[in-house]
N, C-alpha and C positions, 0 to 999 in steps of 0.2 A: 133198515129203518131210515134210509137216506136215499136221496137222489142227487147225482152230481154230473158235471160235464167237465171234461178235460179238453183243451183246445190249443191250436197253434195258428199264428198269423203269418202267412207266407210273405207278406209285404215287409214286415220289420223283424220277424223272428220271435215275437212275443210268445210266451207259453203261459198257460194258466189253468186254474181249477176254480169252479164255483160249485157250491153244494148247499143243501138245505135238509133239515131233519127234525123229527120229533125226538130229539136227543140233545141235551145241553152241551154247548161248547164244541160243536162239530168242527169248527175251524182249527182246534188244537190237535185233531187226530186224523182227519181225512185228507187235506190237501198238502201236497209236496211238489216242489218245482225247483229247477235250477236252470239259469239262462244258458241257452245254447245246447242243453242236454235233453230236457224233457219235463213232463209233468205227470204226476201220479195221483189218483184218487183211490184210497183204500177204505172200505166200508163194510158193514154187516158183520157184527161181532168182530170188530176191527182188529186186524193184525197190523199194528203201526210199523212193524219192521219192513213191510212191503214198500213203504215210502222211500226211505234212504237206500234200501237194497235195490229197489227198482231203478233209482237214479244212478246208482253205481253200475248196474248192469248195462244201462244205456250208455253211460260214459265209457265203458269198456267195449263198446261195439255191438252189443246185443240189439236186435230189432224188438219192437214192442211185443210181438207175438212170442218170441223166444223168452223175453223177460217174464211174461205172464206164465208161461209153461214152467220155467225154473222156480219162480216164487211159489206157485200153487202146488207143484209136485212135492215139495218138501214140507208142506203144511198139513198136519193131521186134521185141522179144522176147515180144510178148503171147501167142504160141502156147504158151509155157512158163510163163506166169504164172497165179496164182490171187489172187483179191481178194474180200473181203467187207466190206460197209459197212452200218452202221445209223445213222440220224440221230436228232436230239433229239425227233422225233415218233414214233419207232418204225418208220419205214419202212426196209425192208432190200432189199439187192440183192447178188448174188454173181456171180462170173465164173470160169470154168475154161477155160484155153486148150486148144486141140485137141491140143497136143503134150505135155501133162502126163503123167507116168508113171501107168500104171494101178495100182490103181483110182483114178480121180479123178472128182470131181463135188461136188455141193452140195445142200443143203436150205435153202429160204427159207421162213420162217414169220412169224407175227405178232410183230414186235418182235425178230427174231433171224435170223441166217443162219449156216449151218455149211458149211465147205468143207474138202476134204482131197484129197491126192494121195499116190501110193505107199502106199495103204491096203490092209488085208487084204480089204476089199470094201465094198460099199455099206452093209452092216450097221453099219459104224462111224459114219457120219453119221446113219443112222436111229436108232441107239441113243442117240446124243448128243442128237438132236432130241427124242426121247421123254422123256428125262430132264429136259431143260430145260423142256418143257411141263408136266411133272407134279410136279417138285420144289417143295416149299413153301419159303418164306423169301425172303431178300433176293437181289438179283441175284448177289452174290458166291457164295452157296451154290448157286444154280442153274447158274452157269457152271462151278463146280467139279464139280457132279454130272454135267453134260453131258460134261466132259472125262473124268471117271472112267468113265462109261458107254461112251464111245468107245474108251477104252483097253481096257476089259474085252471089247469086241467085236472086238479085234484091233489097233486103232490103226495106226501106221506099220508096214508089214510088214517093214521092215528092223530094227525094234527100238525101244528107248527111249534117250533121252539127255538131253533138256532139256524144260522146260515153263515157262509164265509165266502170271500173272494180273495184269491191269491194269483197275482200275475207277476212274472219276472221278465226283466230286460237287462242286458249287460249295461252296467253303469246307470241303471234307471232308478235306483234308490235315492233317498234324500242326500243332496250334495254330490251325487254321482259316485258314492263310495261302496255301494253294494248293488245287488240285482233285484231288490224288493220294490218293484215299481208300484204295486198295489198289494197291501196285506191288511184286510179288514175282516175281523171276526165279529159276529153278533152272537154272544154267548147264550142269552135267554131273553126272548121277546115274544109278545103275542102275535106279531106279524113280522118275522125276521127277514123275509125277502124284501118287503117294502122298506124296512129299516136299513137293510144293506144298501139299497138304492139311494136312500137319503144320505147315508154316511159316505158313499162314494162321491156324491156331489160335493160334499165338504172336502174330501180328500183331493179331488181334482183341483179345486180352487186353491188349496193350501200347498200341494206338492208338485203340481204340474205347471210348466211354464206357459206363458201366454201364447195363444194362437195368433199368428200374424194378421189374420183377417179380422180379428176383434180389436186391433189397436186403432186408437183415434188420437188426434193431436190435442194437447192441453193448451187452449188459447181462448181469448175472449171471455164469454160468459162462463164456460167451464172452468177456466183458470180462476176467475173471481169466486165461483162457487167453492172450489177447493181451498182457496186462500181463506175464505170465511169459515169453512168447516175446520180447517187446521188451526185457525186462531181460536175458535171456540173450544177446541180440544187441548189447547196449550202447546201446540207444536210450532206455531208461527206467530211472530210478533211484528211482521213488516206491514207495509201498506197494502191494502187490498185493491190492487191496480188492474187486475185482469191480465197482467203480463207475467208469464211463468218464468221468473228469474231464478238464478242459482239458489237464493235463499228459499224460495218456494219449493224448488226441486229437493233440497236437503230436508225440508220439513216433511214433504210427502214421503220421502224414503224412510225417514225415522218413524212416521206414523204407520207406514205399511209394515215395517219390521215389528212394531208394537202389536199390530193386529194380525201377525202371522201370515202376511202375504209374501214371505221371503222369496219364493220361487218366481214371483212376478214383479219384483222391484226392477226399475230400469234407470239408465243413466242419461236418458234423453227426455224430450218433451212429449212423450206418448204414454197413454194408459190404456189398459184393455177394458172393454165395456163390462165384462163379467165382474172384474174387481170393482169397477165404478158402481155398479148396481149394488154390490154387497156393502161397499163403504157407505153409500147413501142409506141403506136399510139399517146398518148398525148405528149410524149417526142419529137416525130418527129414534131408535130405541134408547140411545143415550140421552137425547133431549127429553124424552118422556120420563126417564129415570131421574132427571134433575128437577122436575117440577115439584113444588112443595105440596 
């Protein structure tokens, strides 16, 4: 009753799972991943033990095909199960039990596998595979593109309810303390894949550092604009000179911390355009809320 993709990025070692279903809270039961080890998607009358056990098998040297064989061999309900695994070298394997609801099946490719059951047809997994192969960008964007393409091709034939995205990277979590680079579940929503894309945009802005190509200097008219904004919001009480001095820098840092741009705060006279656009939008909303 779900379709999912597990994937690997050979460029930086990211591993992840994206999934969607007409089943509430799919993010709590289908995706599992560990940085440097692998990613697992377990679905269809879900055996949640496949997640941690699969990762343990990979960590102990099993190849994905071997892990699939071991997990399913000892499961009396294997005829109803689906499973997808990719390891930290990009090797992938998938399993579809003979008793899964039609349409059910999988596509296994270089660095990924896609599996689904109760789907509108094979076109769902084929569209997802094509999107993953052709989408530019990081693994997160490629997984989301695959999920969106699968949904566009019909997805779960019962409808939509939940979706999830899990991507792991060594030291990729908040503050660098764990490997949860992206972990976004959509528990219940009329358009969960679209909602997942919206939430990921928020996640990127909040948790991921600035891209060097987006950085611009704070000077002249931009410095004056920020000084005016910071003064209006109560973070700056200096002269609005258009010169980004240390007091202005401290005020901007405090404001960015207040607005949860922690990962994008800087100690120089630069700001990234993505943050700047969001600050302007939030400030306009604030101005509207202050009108009598």
